[in-house]
N, C-alpha and C positions, 0 to 999 in steps of 0.2 A: 486844843491840838497838845498829845502829849504822847509821850511811846512809854513801854515799861516793859521790865522782864518777865513780869506775867508770872513770879513769886510772893506766894504773900508771906513775909517773914514773919516770927512768933513776937507778938510786944502785947501793948495794953489796949484794952476796946477801941477807943478811941484813932489808934496809931492801925489796927488792924483795918479798921475801917475807910480811913484814908487810904489806907494803900489799897483797898477793893477801889473806891470811888478812881484811882488812878489807873488801875489797872483795866475799867469797864470805860474809863474818857478815852484810855488806848483803844479798847475796841472798835468803841463806836466810830472813833475819827479816822480807822484804820491806821493807827502810829501816825496820824500823821507830825511830818516835823522839815525841818529842813538839812536835818542831818539822818541817816539811817539808825537805827536803834541800835542799839550794844548792843543787845542779849538777840537772837535773831534763830529763825525757828526754819525749818522747812514747810511752806506753802503759807509763812505768812504776810501778810499786806502791810504794802509800805508806801502813804499820799507824802511822794517826797513832792513838801513845796517849796522849796530848791528850785527843782525844775519843773512842776508843775504836772509830773507823770505820775499814774497810780501804777505801782509794781508789785509782784508777787515773789516771792523764794522761789528758788527752783527746788526739785525734790533732792539734792546733792546737799543743799543747803551752803551752798558757798558761790548763787550769784541772783542778782537781780533778774526779772524778766520784766519789760517794758509791758502793758498793759490801754493803756487809753491813757489821756490830755485830762488834766482833770475839770478842761471845762468842757467835758464831753466828746472832745475828736476822738476817733477811735484810729490807734494807731498798729503798725506791725511791722518785726521785723524785714529785714531784707530780704531774708530767703534764700534758695537756687535753684535750678530747674530740677532737681532731685527732690530738693526739699521744699514745698513752696510756704511762703509764710502766714497762706494763707490755705487751706487743704479741708478735704473730706478725709470723715473720721474713718471709711475704709475703706479708703485710696489718699494715701497719705503723697503719693508723687504727680499729684494733677490737683490744682489752682493755680494760685496768682502769685505773685513775685516780683521784686525789682531788681534788676543787674547792674545797672548806674545809677547814677542822677537823674534825676526826671525820667526816669526811663520806667512802663509798666511793660510785666509779661506773663503769657499766658502759656501753662504747661498741661502737658495729659501726658500719663505714661511717666515720665520721667525727662519727655523732650520739648524745648521750645515749640509752641505752634505760631504765636506772636509776638510782637514788640510792637508798641507804642511811648514811641521816642523824638529825637530830632527829625524820624523816617518814621512811617506803617511800615513794620516787617512780617510777612506771612512767611513761617517754614525756612526760617534766619540759616539752624543746621542742616538743610538740603535732603532733610529727609525724606523717604517714599511715601507723599503720605499725598493724598490727594484736597481739592480742595473743591467745593460747587455751593453753587446757589443756584436754589430753585423757584420757579414764577408760581404765579398763576395755575397757570394750566402746564408749564412746560417745569419738566424734574431737572433739566442740566438746560437751565437757562444760561450760566457759567459754569464750565466745568475745565479744571486744571488738573492736567495729568502727571505732577509733578514725577514720578520714574521716567516718563518718558521727557521731559521739556517741551510739552504742547498742549493748547488751549483751546476747549471747544467751546460753543456754542451753540445749540440743541442738542450736541451729542455729548457722549458719555465718551465715547472713542474716537479721540482726535487722529487723522492719520497727516497734518503738517501742525508745522509749528503756531499757525492760526486756520482752523478750521470751522467754518461759517456751516449749520445747515440746517436747512428751510425748507417747510411741503410746499411752497412755491418758485418761483421759475426767478423771480423776482427779487433783487438784492432792495431795492425804492421801486415801488407799483403807486397807481393812483386808484381810485375811482372803487369797486370792488375788491381788488385785489391788497394781499398780504403786506405791509410793509416788512421789510429783516434789516432791513440798513437805511440811516437818511440820519447824515450828515449834512447841518443844514450852516451858512452865516447869512447873516442879516435878515430877512423875508426870508418866513417861511418856504416861500419860492422860487429861493437863491439855496440850489443848493451843491455842496459841495464833493459831493458823494452820490452818485446816481446809478440805478441797472433798471430797466423796466421792458418786458418786453426782446430781450436779448438784448437789450441797448447799456453801453457803460461808461459812464462820462466821471471827469473829477475836474472840479473846475464851476464857476456859477450859473446852474441853467437859463439864464434869463441874460447872459453874455455870451458873443459870438466872435469869432470863434472860441473851444475850452481849450484849456490847456492839458488837457488831453480827454479826449473823445472816442471811441471807440461803438460804433452799432451794426448789430449783426444784421438776421429777420425780426420782423413783427408776427404775428398770431396769422395773417393770411399769406406767411412764407412769402412776401416780395422783397424782392433784395433790395438792401439797404446800403450806407455809407460806410467810412471808415475815415476817422478825424485824427490826427495828431497835433499838437504843435505844444512840442518842446519850450523852457526856456528861452525865448530871445532870438524861436523860428521855429517853421511850421513846418508838415507837412499834411496836405489834403488829398484825399482819395473818393473819387465821389464816383454815381454809377449814372447813365443817361437819366434816370428820375430825378435827381437831385439838383440844383443849382449850382454852379462854382462860385467860393468866392469871388470878390471884385477883384482881388489880388494875385488872381489862379491862371496860367494860363495855358493850363494843358489839365490833361488827367491827373498828376502829381506837378504840386508843386513847391519845393523845399528853400527855405531859408535860413541863413545862419548871420548873426552878428559880422561888420563890418571887422577885416584884424583876426575874428575866429577860426576857429580850425573847421574843417569840413568835415563829413561825413562819413564813415569809414564803416565798412559792412565786412564781418565778418562769417565765414561760415567754419564751422569745426568736424562738418563728416567731410566722406569722399564725394559725394555729390553735386549735383548743381547749384552754383550760388545764385543765382537768379535766373529765372523766364520772364520772358514779355511774349503778349500775345497782342494782336489785333483781332476783331471777331470779326473772321470768316470775308475782310475789305484791307484791301492794297491802300497801305499809305504810312503814314509818318508812324512810326514807334517813339520815337526819342527825339525831342526839339534839343539845343545848346543855345543859348545866350549869354550876353556879355553886357553891363551895365542896368540898371534898374530907373523903374519909372518909364518919364520919358523920352533916356536918352536908352533906354533896355533895345537891345538890334539882337538880332535871329544868327548864328553865326554859324550853324550847322545844323547836321540834324540825319537820322538812321531812318529808312525807310525798310516797306518791305513789301514783297504781292507775293502769290500761289508758289512759288521756287524758288526767289533770292533773297539777297537782305545788297542796301547801297548804302555805303556810308560816305555820305556828301558836306562838305565842308561849303561857304560862301562863295560864287562866283558868277552871279549876276551882271551883268554890262555896267548895269547903274549902279551898281557901288565902285565903279572903277573909273580911275580920269588918268591921262601923262604916258597912253600905253604907246608904248613902240616895240616892234620886231627888233627878235632875237637874232643878231649879225656873227654873233661868236660863237655858236651853240659848239663847233668843233675846239675852237681853243681851249675854251672851258669845261670842255667833257674832259678831255685830257688831262686836267687837273685831278681828277677823279683816281682815287687808287682802291680798287674794290679788294680785297680779300678773301681766303677761306681760310675761320675757323671753326672755335668751341667757344663757351662761355666756360670761364672756370667751375659756375656750379652745376655745369651738364658736359662732363669733357668728354662725353662719346657720341656726342652729336656734334657735327661738321656742319655750317653754313656759311653763305655768302652776304656780305655786303661787308660797311666802311667804318673806319674811328672817325668817329663826330667830330673833333677839332681840326682833320682834313680835311674836312667838306667844306673851303671857301668860295667852292665856284657859285653857292646856293645857300647863300649864308642864313637865312631864313628855317629850310629844313631844320637846323639845328636846335636846340633849346641847353639853357645851361653854357656854362664859362669851365675852359678845362682845369682842370685839378684844385677845382674848389672846393674848398672844407666850413663845415661847421663854424664856425663866428661865432665868441660872445657877446657880442650885437645881438647876431641870431637869435639868443636862445634869450636874450634882455627884452627883446620885442616880441615874446609868444612863438614863434619859429622855430619850428624842426625840435619840439617840448618830447618825441621820442628816440633823438640823436643827443651823443653827444659833443662837445667842444674837440675840433678835426676832424669829425667823421668826414667823411667823402660825401660830397653832393654831385650826385654821376650826371653824364651832360646821355641827353637823346639825342634822334632823327627821326621825321617822318621823310622814308623815303620816296614817297609819293608825291613829295613837292621837287623831285628830280626829273619827274617825268617830262614837265615843258621844253627842260635842258636838252632831255635826249631827243626826242622830236625834232626839235630844231637843228641839232646837230645833224638827224638822219634826214631831214629834210633839206640842207647844207650837202652831206654826200650823193643825196641824190639829183642836186642841183649840178653838182661834180661829175658824176655817171653820165648824167644825159647829154651833159656838153661834149664828153668826150666820147661817146656814142656817135653822137652829130657829126665826128670832124670826121 
């Protein structure tokens, strides 16, 4: 190992020979030394035995360029996105570089396309450059439309954030049909997501009911059913060709966990919110229940016929006891204070009615408490989640519950009139 200034000094024959041998030794060992040569030349080699790196002098002869490790390991400068460490001779802004420690980057045209590090990132610079994976027969097996922030599967022109386009009508299918999507859990027969013959399910195919299950029409155009079971509750909708679930009591069965909020139905347009039909028959449209299991009791229903609707509450004599005739109808009726007024939200419309807290003659007609407001305890218990502390809780009235009192008062008056007439 040696270095040399590569200048052969004048001298005796033996001295010149020694100087030549030293220069040749420096050449053959690439100037191997633990310290750099004292005399340096552009493009000169130096095997730096201190760092174990083979270096070459740059063209300006003012710095060393590291080439590879002396053990054969090839190393590169970090480079940059515009000047990659390893580039192509006729395309110097396309290649690989390292933007940080433990990070590998790929650039084309001076733009970063991929980064491998703590995370794998494609197109980190956010350029409008599409990305496509081609399959055996599908040119657009996976397509990223970068300019429009959309992903296509089976299409190079996705219309949505995720657009799946397939030649069959089924996302998941069986038999001779082609499968587009099949997500499985556990055994291959237990699907998290499936769609076949117009049927869509989210959940396990061998579990009933599904967390989410919607079924349309099959190939024979026969009517199918729809089942939706959100977490903690369920909605079942069945037609007459399919049996109802064991815990279903009607066309629609809805349950939510104890203490949870109910169901909100919001219609964003000016049309009808809900339309309900019976199929050309008279009878119950909606049943109302209280309780569950063996304690479940029907407390009312809405019935329809060909021309009218009846709103019914429980009234069968077999449900009642301790019945006594109303004997003070007129006295109690005189405590009622009917008014003509308008509601604040509709100042132009006058209506007849009562103030709920004043209807003491028939307390069961009133819900709520006068001047009640939301308390912190109600909020902590999970109630009134969309209202604030001290917001009012308004009272309500079921004016139909005043009818028995009115009938009793009228009967008393009739008796008085008939007594006077007979005198």
